[in-house]
N, CA, C and O atoms as a GROMACS GRO file, in nm:
protein
  524
    1MET      N    1  -0.440  -0.121   0.771
    1MET     CA    2  -0.521   0.002   0.860
    1MET      C    3  -0.610   0.038   0.755
    1MET      O    4  -0.734   0.038   0.752
    2ALA      N    5  -0.506   0.076   0.651
    2ALA     CA    6  -0.581   0.116   0.479
    2ALA      C    7  -0.677   0.012   0.507
    2ALA      O    8  -0.779   0.063   0.554
    3SER      N    9  -0.686  -0.108   0.496
    3SER     CA   10  -0.768  -0.191   0.393
    3SER      C   11  -0.932  -0.154   0.492
    3SER      O   12  -1.049  -0.151   0.452
    4SER      N   13  -0.871  -0.129   0.632
    4SER     CA   14  -0.998  -0.148   0.716
    4SER      C   15  -1.060   0.001   0.723
    4SER      O   16  -1.182  -0.008   0.740
    5THR      N   17  -1.004   0.174   0.713
    5THR     CA   18  -1.024   0.233   0.639
    5THR      C   19  -1.107   0.271   0.498
    5THR      O   20  -1.179   0.369   0.477
    6GLY      N   21  -1.072   0.161   0.407
    6GLY     CA   22  -1.123   0.121   0.279
    6GLY      C   23  -1.276   0.134   0.317
    6GLY      O   24  -1.368   0.215   0.304
    7TYR      N   25  -1.248  -0.006   0.378
    7TYR     CA   26  -1.407  -0.101   0.384
    7TYR      C   27  -1.539   0.014   0.415
    7TYR      O   28  -1.641   0.061   0.365
    8ILE      N   29  -1.410   0.022   0.595
    8ILE     CA   30  -1.604   0.150   0.631
    8ILE      C   31  -1.635   0.277   0.560
    8ILE      O   32  -1.743   0.327   0.529
    9THR      N   33  -1.460   0.334   0.533
    9THR     CA   34  -1.587   0.437   0.411
    9THR      C   35  -1.651   0.385   0.299
    9THR      O   36  -1.751   0.448   0.265
   10ALA      N   37  -1.617   0.266   0.217
   10ALA     CA   38  -1.657   0.269   0.124
   10ALA      C   39  -1.789   0.213   0.144
   10ALA      O   40  -1.849   0.194   0.038
   11SER      N   41  -1.871   0.171   0.284
   11SER     CA   42  -1.964   0.119   0.296
   11SER      C   43  -2.082   0.210   0.382
   11SER      O   44  -2.202   0.204   0.409
   12SER      N   45  -1.920   0.327   0.412
   12SER     CA   46  -2.042   0.445   0.491
   12SER      C   47  -2.130   0.529   0.357
   12SER      O   48  -2.242   0.578   0.366
   13CYS      N   49  -2.045   0.525   0.242
   13CYS     CA   50  -2.102   0.634   0.134
   13CYS      C   51  -2.226   0.571   0.043
   13CYS      O   52  -2.193   0.504  -0.055
   14GLU      N   53  -2.323   0.583   0.064
   14GLU     CA   54  -2.441   0.600  -0.019
   14GLU      C   55  -2.460   0.658  -0.152
   14GLU      O   56  -2.547   0.610  -0.225
   15ASP      N   57  -2.404   0.732  -0.182
   15ASP     CA   58  -2.364   0.843  -0.321
   15ASP      C   59  -2.263   0.830  -0.363
   15ASP      O   60  -2.183   0.922  -0.349
   16ILE      N   61  -2.226   0.716  -0.429
   16ILE     CA   62  -2.094   0.736  -0.461
   16ILE      C   63  -1.987   0.830  -0.461
   16ILE      O   64  -1.879   0.813  -0.404
   17ILE      N   65  -2.041   0.985  -0.562
   17ILE     CA   66  -2.006   1.055  -0.623
   17ILE      C   67  -1.971   1.170  -0.499
   17ILE      O   68  -1.871   1.241  -0.491
   18LYS      N   69  -2.093   1.162  -0.401
   18LYS     CA   70  -2.077   1.288  -0.346
   18LYS      C   71  -2.042   1.306  -0.198
   18LYS      O   72  -1.976   1.390  -0.136
   19ASP      N   73  -2.120   1.176  -0.156
   19ASP     CA   74  -2.089   1.169  -0.006
   19ASP      C   75  -1.943   1.134   0.039
   19ASP      O   76  -1.864   1.066  -0.026
   20GLN      N   77  -1.920   1.194   0.162
   20GLN     CA   78  -1.800   1.240   0.215
   20GLN      C   79  -1.823   1.155   0.399
   20GLN      O   80  -1.906   1.166   0.489
   21TYR      N   81  -1.722   1.089   0.382
   21TYR     CA   82  -1.681   1.007   0.532
   21TYR      C   83  -1.562   1.083   0.629
   21TYR      O   84  -1.455   1.058   0.573
   22TRP      N   85  -1.550   1.120   0.683
   22TRP     CA   86  -1.426   1.191   0.728
   22TRP      C   87  -1.292   1.132   0.804
   22TRP      O   88  -1.202   1.191   0.863
   23LEU      N   89  -1.314   0.990   0.780
   23LEU     CA   90  -1.213   0.933   0.801
   23LEU      C   91  -1.121   0.896   0.688
   23LEU      O   92  -1.007   0.853   0.704
   24THR      N   93  -1.177   0.914   0.581
   24THR     CA   94  -1.098   0.943   0.416
   24THR      C   95  -0.979   1.032   0.413
   24THR      O   96  -0.868   0.993   0.377
   25SER      N   97  -1.012   1.175   0.462
   25SER     CA   98  -0.917   1.287   0.490
   25SER      C   99  -0.812   1.214   0.604
   25SER      O  100  -0.694   1.191   0.580
   26THR      N  101  -0.863   1.189   0.702
   26THR     CA  102  -0.820   1.154   0.790
   26THR      C  103  -0.690   1.052   0.796
   26THR      O  104  -0.595   1.026   0.870
   27TYR      N  105  -0.726   1.025   0.715
   27TYR     CA  106  -0.643   0.846   0.732
   27TYR      C  107  -0.518   0.899   0.617
   27TYR      O  108  -0.396   0.884   0.627
   28ILE      N  109  -0.598   0.967   0.509
   28ILE     CA  110  -0.453   1.018   0.423
   28ILE      C  111  -0.361   1.124   0.509
   28ILE      O  112  -0.251   1.074   0.530
   29LEU      N  113  -0.374   1.259   0.564
   29LEU     CA  114  -0.306   1.327   0.662
   29LEU      C  115  -0.225   1.201   0.779
   29LEU      O  116  -0.134   1.226   0.857
   30PHE      N  117  -0.282   1.086   0.762
   30PHE     CA  118  -0.205   1.002   0.846
   30PHE      C  119  -0.120   0.880   0.776
   30PHE      O  120  -0.044   0.796   0.824
   31ALA      N  121  -0.158   0.905   0.659
   31ALA     CA  122  -0.040   0.810   0.577
   31ALA      C  123   0.056   0.862   0.508
   31ALA      O  124   0.149   0.794   0.462
   32VAL      N  125   0.044   1.013   0.489
   32VAL     CA  126   0.206   1.102   0.377
   32VAL      C  127   0.303   1.115   0.510
   32VAL      O  128   0.424   1.109   0.488
   33PRO      N  129   0.265   1.131   0.624
   33PRO     CA  130   0.426   1.077   0.685
   33PRO      C  131   0.462   0.991   0.643
   33PRO      O  132   0.542   0.995   0.550
   34TYR      N  133   0.396   0.829   0.719
   34TYR     CA  134   0.439   0.732   0.726
   34TYR      C  135   0.507   0.684   0.566
   34TYR      O  136   0.603   0.611   0.541
   35PHE      N  137   0.412   0.760   0.474
   35PHE     CA  138   0.543   0.663   0.350
   35PHE      C  139   0.604   0.772   0.355
   35PHE      O  140   0.618   0.778   0.232
   36VAL      N  141   0.673   0.901   0.405
   36VAL     CA  142   0.772   0.988   0.408
   36VAL      C  143   0.878   0.851   0.511
   36VAL      O  144   0.955   0.773   0.456
   37TYR      N  145   0.863   0.854   0.605
   37TYR     CA  146   0.885   0.723   0.654
   37TYR      C  147   0.975   0.657   0.601
   37TYR      O  148   1.097   0.641   0.607
   38GLU      N  149   0.865   0.613   0.535
   38GLU     CA  150   0.884   0.414   0.472
   38GLU      C  151   1.062   0.498   0.381
   38GLU      O  152   1.168   0.440   0.405
   39ILE      N  153   1.066   0.616   0.294
   39ILE     CA  154   1.131   0.643   0.223
   39ILE      C  155   1.301   0.668   0.279
   39ILE      O  156   1.412   0.654   0.228
   40TYR      N  157   1.259   0.702   0.387
   40TYR     CA  158   1.386   0.690   0.457
   40TYR      C  159   1.415   0.553   0.560
   40TYR      O  160   1.536   0.534   0.560
   41ALA      N  161   1.388   0.514   0.594
   41ALA     CA  162   1.348   0.361   0.606
   41ALA      C  163   1.418   0.284   0.476
   41ALA      O  164   1.522   0.218   0.477
   42ILE      N  165   1.348   0.306   0.388
   42ILE     CA  166   1.413   0.184   0.253
   42ILE      C  167   1.571   0.256   0.202
   42ILE      O  168   1.674   0.189   0.193
   43VAL      N  169   1.562   0.420   0.171
   43VAL     CA  170   1.699   0.417   0.204
   43VAL      C  171   1.800   0.385   0.312
   43VAL      O  172   1.908   0.335   0.278
   44MET      N  173   1.778   0.406   0.427
   44MET     CA  174   1.894   0.309   0.490
   44MET      C  175   1.903   0.173   0.518
   44MET      O  176   1.993   0.125   0.587
   45SER      N  177   1.803   0.102   0.463
   45SER     CA  178   1.811  -0.046   0.507
   45SER      C  179   1.921  -0.077   0.374
   45SER      O  180   2.016  -0.155   0.382
   46TYR      N  181   1.884   0.006   0.244
   46TYR     CA  182   1.979  -0.030   0.085
   46TYR      C  183   2.100  -0.011   0.136
   46TYR      O  184   2.195  -0.076   0.094
   47TRP      N  185   2.118   0.118   0.274
   47TRP     CA  186   2.304   0.146   0.271
   47TRP      C  187   2.341   0.105   0.362
   47TRP      O  188   2.459   0.116   0.396
   48TYR      N  189   2.260   0.051   0.426
   48TYR     CA  190   2.321  -0.055   0.543
   48TYR      C  191   2.405  -0.178   0.439
   48TYR      O  192   2.523  -0.209   0.422
   49LYS      N  193   2.303  -0.216   0.395
   49LYS     CA  194   2.292  -0.344   0.318
   49LYS      C  195   2.418  -0.374   0.233
   49LYS      O  196   2.470  -0.484   0.215
   50GLN      N  197   2.461  -0.238   0.177
   50GLN     CA  198   2.539  -0.245   0.100
   50GLN      C  199   2.686  -0.274   0.142
   50GLN      O  200   2.780  -0.311   0.072
   51ARG      N  201   2.680  -0.242   0.302
   51ARG     CA  202   2.802  -0.168   0.402
   51ARG      C  203   2.803  -0.353   0.457
   51ARG      O  204   2.896  -0.362   0.538
   52VAL      N  205   2.755  -0.449   0.445
   52VAL     CA  206   2.769  -0.555   0.467
   52VAL      C  207   2.846  -0.638   0.327
   52VAL      O  208   2.800  -0.643   0.213
   53LYS      N  209   2.968  -0.695   0.374
   53LYS     CA  210   3.047  -0.764   0.291
   53LYS      C  211   2.939  -0.881   0.214
   53LYS      O  212   2.847  -0.947   0.261
   54ASP      N  213   3.001  -0.872   0.061
   54ASP     CA  214   2.927  -0.968  -0.029
   54ASP      C  215   2.790  -0.998  -0.029
   54ASP      O  216   2.727  -1.083  -0.092
   55HIS      N  217   2.755  -0.914   0.054
   55HIS     CA  218   2.574  -0.890   0.032
   55HIS      C  219   2.496  -0.776  -0.096
   55HIS      O  220   2.496  -0.653  -0.107
   56LYS      N  221   2.454  -0.853  -0.154
   56LYS     CA  222   2.390  -0.792  -0.290
   56LYS      C  223   2.242  -0.784  -0.260
   56LYS      O  224   2.163  -0.878  -0.250
   57ALA      N  225   2.212  -0.616  -0.246
   57ALA     CA  226   2.103  -0.559  -0.227
   57ALA      C  227   2.050  -0.510  -0.354
   57ALA      O  228   2.106  -0.483  -0.460
   58ASP      N  229   1.939  -0.506  -0.320
   58ASP     CA  230   1.882  -0.434  -0.499
   58ASP      C  231   1.859  -0.295  -0.476
   58ASP      O  232   1.905  -0.251  -0.371
   59SER      N  233   1.796  -0.212  -0.555
   59SER     CA  234   1.832  -0.031  -0.538
   59SER      C  235   1.710  -0.028  -0.436
   59SER      O  236   1.716   0.024  -0.324
   60GLY      N  237   1.623  -0.078  -0.479
   60GLY     CA  238   1.483  -0.034  -0.436
   60GLY      C  239   1.441   0.071  -0.500
   60GLY      O  240   1.365   0.158  -0.460
   61PHE      N  241   1.486   0.061  -0.586
   61PHE     CA  242   1.410   0.187  -0.722
   61PHE      C  243   1.315   0.258  -0.682
   61PHE      O  244   1.304   0.368  -0.627
   62LEU      N  245   1.206   0.129  -0.741
   62LEU     CA  246   1.088   0.157  -0.832
   62LEU      C  247   1.008   0.155  -0.668
   62LEU      O  248   0.909   0.227  -0.655
   63ILE      N  249   1.061   0.065  -0.540
   63ILE     CA  250   0.980   0.096  -0.402
   63ILE      C  251   0.933   0.267  -0.395
   63ILE      O  252   0.823   0.321  -0.386
   64VAL      N  253   1.083   0.324  -0.404
   64VAL     CA  254   1.092   0.446  -0.364
   64VAL      C  255   1.009   0.494  -0.447
   64VAL      O  256   0.899   0.520  -0.398
   65LEU      N  257   1.030   0.531  -0.641
   65LEU     CA  258   0.958   0.565  -0.693
   65LEU      C  259   0.825   0.604  -0.688
   65LEU      O  260   0.766   0.694  -0.750
   66GLN      N  261   0.765   0.482  -0.562
   66GLN     CA  262   0.651   0.467  -0.592
   66GLN      C  263   0.542   0.569  -0.475
   66GLN      O  264   0.436   0.632  -0.480
   67HIS      N  265   0.641   0.538  -0.381
   67HIS     CA  266   0.624   0.653  -0.258
   67HIS      C  267   0.678   0.791  -0.284
   67HIS      O  268   0.657   0.885  -0.208
   68VAL      N  269   0.733   0.796  -0.368
   68VAL     CA  270   0.754   0.966  -0.370
   68VAL      C  271   0.673   1.039  -0.421
   68VAL      O  272   0.656   1.156  -0.387
   69VAL      N  273   0.571   0.944  -0.568
   69VAL     CA  274   0.500   0.922  -0.618
   69VAL      C  275   0.352   0.964  -0.505
   69VAL      O  276   0.290   1.070  -0.495
   70MET      N  277   0.331   0.825  -0.430
   70MET     CA  278   0.188   0.866  -0.337
   70MET      C  279   0.217   1.003  -0.286
   70MET      O  280   0.114   1.071  -0.281
   71VAL      N  281   0.352   1.081  -0.237
   71VAL     CA  282   0.333   1.178  -0.136
   71VAL      C  283   0.349   1.323  -0.258
   71VAL      O  284   0.313   1.438  -0.234
   72THR      N  285   0.400   1.286  -0.358
   72THR     CA  286   0.396   1.430  -0.484
   72THR      C  287   0.294   1.450  -0.517
   72THR      O  288   0.265   1.570  -0.515
   73VAL      N  289   0.176   1.343  -0.569
   73VAL     CA  290   0.095   1.277  -0.658
   73VAL      C  291  -0.044   1.224  -0.593
   73VAL      O  292  -0.154   1.223  -0.648
   74CYS      N  293  -0.028   1.203  -0.530
   74CYS     CA  294  -0.105   1.084  -0.520
   74CYS      C  295  -0.251   1.189  -0.411
   74CYS      O  296  -0.371   1.207  -0.431
   75PHE      N  297  -0.117   1.253  -0.257
   75PHE     CA  298  -0.167   1.279  -0.152
   75PHE      C  299  -0.240   1.443  -0.239
   75PHE      O  300  -0.358   1.470  -0.215
   76PRO      N  301  -0.185   1.504  -0.301
   76PRO     CA  302  -0.242   1.654  -0.339
   76PRO      C  303  -0.339   1.643  -0.445
   76PRO      O  304  -0.382   1.744  -0.502
   77ILE      N  305  -0.380   1.517  -0.478
   77ILE     CA  306  -0.466   1.494  -0.564
   77ILE      C  307  -0.569   1.443  -0.474
   77ILE      O  308  -0.671   1.479  -0.532
   78SER      N  309  -0.610   1.374  -0.357
   78SER     CA  310  -0.662   1.324  -0.259
   78SER      C  311  -0.757   1.411  -0.215
   78SER      O  312  -0.879   1.418  -0.228
   79VAL      N  313  -0.637   1.502  -0.137
   79VAL     CA  314  -0.668   1.638  -0.051
   79VAL      C  315  -0.763   1.741  -0.084
   79VAL      O  316  -0.875   1.768  -0.039
   80PHE      N  317  -0.645   1.828  -0.236
   80PHE     CA  318  -0.692   1.929  -0.321
   80PHE      C  319  -0.811   1.888  -0.372
   80PHE      O  320  -0.925   1.899  -0.328
   81TRP      N  321  -0.749   1.818  -0.514
   81TRP     CA  322  -0.831   1.846  -0.662
   81TRP      C  323  -0.922   1.754  -0.608
   81TRP      O  324  -1.010   1.839  -0.609
   82ARG      N  325  -0.985   1.644  -0.556
   82ARG     CA  326  -1.126   1.630  -0.596
   82ARG      C  327  -1.214   1.674  -0.440
   82ARG      O  328  -1.296   1.604  -0.381
   83GLN      N  329  -1.148   1.845  -0.395
   83GLN     CA  330  -1.278   1.857  -0.336
   83GLN      C  331  -1.352   1.804  -0.255
   83GLN      O  332  -1.466   1.839  -0.285
   84GLY      N  333  -1.352   1.748  -0.180
   84GLY     CA  334  -1.429   1.661  -0.109
   84GLY      C  335  -1.482   1.505  -0.175
   84GLY      O  336  -1.502   1.396  -0.121
   85LYS      N  337  -1.493   1.549  -0.306
   85LYS     CA  338  -1.519   1.412  -0.337
   85LYS      C  339  -1.546   1.266  -0.380
   85LYS      O  340  -1.522   1.277  -0.500
   86GLY      N  341  -1.576   1.157  -0.364
   86GLY     CA  342  -1.523   1.059  -0.447
   86GLY      C  343  -1.507   1.024  -0.311
   86GLY      O  344  -1.384   1.027  -0.314
   87ASP      N  345  -1.535   0.992  -0.188
   87ASP     CA  346  -1.490   0.889  -0.105
   87ASP      C  347  -1.523   0.784  -0.096
   87ASP      O  348  -1.521   0.741   0.019
   88TYR      N  349  -1.564   0.697  -0.195
   88TYR     CA  350  -1.623   0.602  -0.186
   88TYR      C  351  -1.493   0.527  -0.248
   88TYR      O  352  -1.454   0.419  -0.205
   89PHE      N  353  -1.421   0.608  -0.368
   89PHE     CA  354  -1.400   0.559  -0.465
   89PHE      C  355  -1.214   0.537  -0.454
   89PHE      O  356  -1.129   0.485  -0.526
   90GLN      N  357  -1.218   0.618  -0.307
   90GLN     CA  358  -1.078   0.630  -0.171
   90GLN      C  359  -1.113   0.493  -0.143
   90GLN      O  360  -1.041   0.406  -0.191
   91GLY      N  361  -1.213   0.459  -0.073
   91GLY     CA  362  -1.208   0.356   0.015
   91GLY      C  363  -1.186   0.242  -0.075
   91GLY      O  364  -1.107   0.147  -0.074
   92VAL      N  365  -1.293   0.286  -0.167
   92VAL     CA  366  -1.269   0.154  -0.269
   92VAL      C  367  -1.075   0.106  -0.280
   92VAL      O  368  -1.022   0.002  -0.240
   93MET      N  369  -1.035   0.181  -0.323
   93MET     CA  370  -0.850   0.174  -0.341
   93MET      C  371  -0.769   0.181  -0.251
   93MET      O  372  -0.648   0.177  -0.276
   94LEU      N  373  -0.834   0.199  -0.081
   94LEU     CA  374  -0.748   0.121   0.006
   94LEU      C  375  -0.751  -0.002   0.046
   94LEU      O  376  -0.654  -0.056   0.100
   95ARG      N  377  -0.888  -0.074   0.020
   95ARG     CA  378  -0.942  -0.205   0.000
   95ARG      C  379  -0.840  -0.287  -0.065
   95ARG      O  380  -0.845  -0.405  -0.030
   96ALA      N  381  -0.725  -0.249  -0.173
   96ALA     CA  382  -0.639  -0.348  -0.235
   96ALA      C  383  -0.564  -0.385  -0.121
   96ALA      O  384  -0.499  -0.485  -0.089
   97GLU      N  385  -0.595  -0.261  -0.063
   97GLU     CA  386  -0.441  -0.258   0.051
   97GLU      C  387  -0.458  -0.420   0.108
   97GLU      O  388  -0.348  -0.472   0.124
   98LEU      N  389  -0.549  -0.491   0.136
   98LEU     CA  390  -0.551  -0.629   0.218
   98LEU      C  391  -0.491  -0.729   0.140
   98LEU      O  392  -0.479  -0.840   0.192
   99SER      N  393  -0.449  -0.711   0.016
   99SER     CA  394  -0.367  -0.794  -0.005
   99SER      C  395  -0.219  -0.821  -0.004
   99SER      O  396  -0.162  -0.929  -0.022
  100THR      N  397  -0.175  -0.721   0.016
  100THR     CA  398  -0.063  -0.750   0.031
  100THR      C  399   0.040  -0.770   0.159
  100THR      O  400   0.148  -0.712   0.168
  101PRO      N  401  -0.025  -0.884   0.278
  101PRO     CA  402   0.016  -0.954   0.355
  101PRO      C  403   0.057  -1.035   0.277
  101PRO      O  404   0.170  -1.084   0.278
  102LEU      N  405  -0.041  -1.061   0.193
  102LEU     CA  406  -0.018  -1.209   0.106
  102LEU      C  407   0.083  -1.229   0.010
  102LEU      O  408   0.146  -1.331  -0.018
  103VAL      N  409   0.087  -1.122  -0.032
  103VAL     CA  410   0.202  -1.116  -0.118
  103VAL      C  411   0.330  -1.156  -0.077
  103VAL      O  412   0.411  -1.235  -0.126
  104CYS      N  413   0.331  -1.074   0.039
  104CYS     CA  414   0.428  -1.023   0.124
  104CYS      C  415   0.493  -1.153   0.165
  104CYS      O  416   0.616  -1.161   0.175
  105LEU      N  417   0.380  -1.296   0.200
  105LEU     CA  418   0.357  -1.433   0.229
  105LEU      C  419   0.393  -1.472   0.153
  105LEU      O  420   0.467  -1.569   0.170
  106GLY      N  421   0.366  -1.427   0.018
  106GLY     CA  422   0.421  -1.534  -0.151
  106GLY      C  423   0.583  -1.534  -0.117
  106GLY      O  424   0.646  -1.638  -0.103
  107LYS      N  425   0.642  -1.397  -0.104
  107LYS     CA  426   0.755  -1.352  -0.091
  107LYS      C  427   0.800  -1.444  -0.058
  107LYS      O  428   0.843  -1.539  -0.123
  108ILE      N  429   0.794  -1.415   0.103
  108ILE     CA  430   0.844  -1.515   0.171
  108ILE      C  431   0.905  -1.662   0.092
  108ILE      O  432   1.022  -1.690   0.066
  109LEU      N  433   0.774  -1.746   0.066
  109LEU     CA  434   0.749  -1.878   0.019
  109LEU      C  435   0.866  -1.876  -0.034
  109LEU      O  436   0.965  -1.920   0.024
  110ASN      N  437   0.869  -1.804  -0.196
  110ASN     CA  438   0.975  -1.768  -0.266
  110ASN      C  439   1.128  -1.782  -0.206
  110ASN      O  440   1.222  -1.861  -0.215
  111HIS      N  441   1.103  -1.684  -0.152
  111HIS     CA  442   1.250  -1.677  -0.044
  111HIS      C  443   1.312  -1.852   0.018
  111HIS      O  444   1.416  -1.918   0.007
  112TYR      N  445   1.208  -1.864   0.069
  112TYR     CA  446   1.259  -2.045   0.056
  112TYR      C  447   1.220  -2.150   0.055
  112TYR      O  448   1.185  -2.232   0.139
  113LYS      N  449   1.235  -2.143  -0.106
  113LYS     CA  450   1.174  -2.255  -0.192
  113LYS      C  451   1.108  -2.316  -0.166
  113LYS      O  452   1.124  -2.436  -0.150
  114GLN      N  453   0.993  -2.243  -0.153
  114GLN     CA  454   0.865  -2.313  -0.093
  114GLN      C  455   0.707  -2.298  -0.201
  114GLN      O  456   0.591  -2.333  -0.178
  115GLN      N  457   0.789  -2.210  -0.357
  115GLN     CA  458   0.696  -2.151  -0.455
  115GLN      C  459   0.586  -2.206  -0.554
  115GLN      O  460   0.505  -2.145  -0.623
  116HIS      N  461   0.618  -2.384  -0.532
  116HIS     CA  462   0.504  -2.503  -0.583
  116HIS      C  463   0.435  -2.530  -0.487
  116HIS      O  464   0.349  -2.607  -0.530
  117THR      N  465   0.410  -2.501  -0.306
  117THR     CA  466   0.345  -2.545  -0.256
  117THR      C  467   0.196  -2.586  -0.244
  117THR      O  468   0.121  -2.526  -0.321
  118PRO      N  469   0.144  -2.668  -0.169
  118PRO     CA  470  -0.041  -2.590  -0.159
  118PRO      C  471  -0.060  -2.463  -0.121
  118PRO      O  472  -0.134  -2.394  -0.190
  119MET      N  473   0.010  -2.399   0.014
  119MET     CA  474   0.040  -2.314   0.091
  119MET      C  475   0.050  -2.180  -0.032
  119MET      O  476  -0.040  -2.096  -0.037
  120ASP      N  477   0.152  -2.176  -0.114
  120ASP     CA  478   0.129  -2.038  -0.230
  120ASP      C  479   0.052  -2.050  -0.316
  120ASP      O  480  -0.006  -1.950  -0.359
  121LYS      N  481   0.033  -2.152  -0.358
  121LYS     CA  482  -0.112  -2.170  -0.455
  121LYS      C  483  -0.242  -2.094  -0.370
  121LYS      O  484  -0.322  -2.011  -0.414
  122HIS      N  485  -0.234  -2.146  -0.250
  122HIS     CA  486  -0.367  -2.076  -0.177
  122HIS      C  487  -0.333  -1.912  -0.146
  122HIS      O  488  -0.423  -1.828  -0.143
  123THR      N  489  -0.260  -1.896  -0.133
  123THR     CA  490  -0.204  -1.775  -0.074
  123THR      C  491  -0.201  -1.660  -0.230
  123THR      O  492  -0.212  -1.537  -0.230
  124ALA      N  493  -0.187  -1.732  -0.326
  124ALA     CA  494  -0.178  -1.671  -0.470
  124ALA      C  495  -0.302  -1.651  -0.510
  124ALA      O  496  -0.330  -1.544  -0.564
  125ILE      N  497  -0.405  -1.756  -0.488
  125ILE     CA  498  -0.582  -1.745  -0.513
  125ILE      C  499  -0.620  -1.624  -0.445
  125ILE      O  500  -0.667  -1.526  -0.501
  126MET      N  501  -0.588  -1.639  -0.265
  126MET     CA  502  -0.613  -1.537  -0.217
  126MET      C  503  -0.610  -1.363  -0.225
  126MET      O  504  -0.696  -1.276  -0.207
  127ALA      N  505  -0.425  -1.361  -0.273
  127ALA     CA  506  -0.411  -1.276  -0.321
  127ALA      C  507  -0.498  -1.158  -0.430
  127ALA      O  508  -0.526  -1.038  -0.431
  128LEU      N  509  -0.524  -1.317  -0.542
  128LEU     CA  510  -0.664  -1.247  -0.631
  128LEU      C  511  -0.761  -1.196  -0.570
  128LEU      O  512  -0.815  -1.086  -0.581
  129LEU      N  513  -0.783  -1.302  -0.491
  129LEU     CA  514  -0.965  -1.257  -0.501
  129LEU      C  515  -0.976  -1.161  -0.363
  129LEU      O  516  -1.084  -1.156  -0.304
  130LYS      N  517  -0.847  -1.076  -0.310
  130LYS     CA  518  -0.856  -0.954  -0.235
  130LYS      C  519  -0.836  -0.842  -0.257
  130LYS      O  520  -0.860  -0.755  -0.173
  131SER      N  521  -0.790  -0.818  -0.366
  131SER     CA  522  -0.722  -0.726  -0.483
  131SER      C  523  -0.761  -0.662  -0.558
  131SER      O  524  -0.685  -0.604  -0.636
   0.00000   0.00000   0.00000
């Protein structure tokens, strides 16, 4: 959804500074509760993984920190500080999310010891091109 929103927004702006597109602010308002939910889900996942005997779970600290920064810093900047300007740049930044499924696929291949296969190489190249 983020990359689709980004593509639509960026391609709808002729003046990259002054043009506004309704989908930009709407998507940001949708994304904030989602990020808050993800923080909760990550913490709960970590908590449950710790309860499983002999299971090593990483802390998830960096991903939680990234989500907290998105909610506490990026949200106010995107909605209030920029005062409706720069929707094009918001769209370009949202388009970067297109690489996320490819990064996840790379992690899955790594987990199954498939990191030197042609599929992994293609996935890495596509992730670089999409970001």
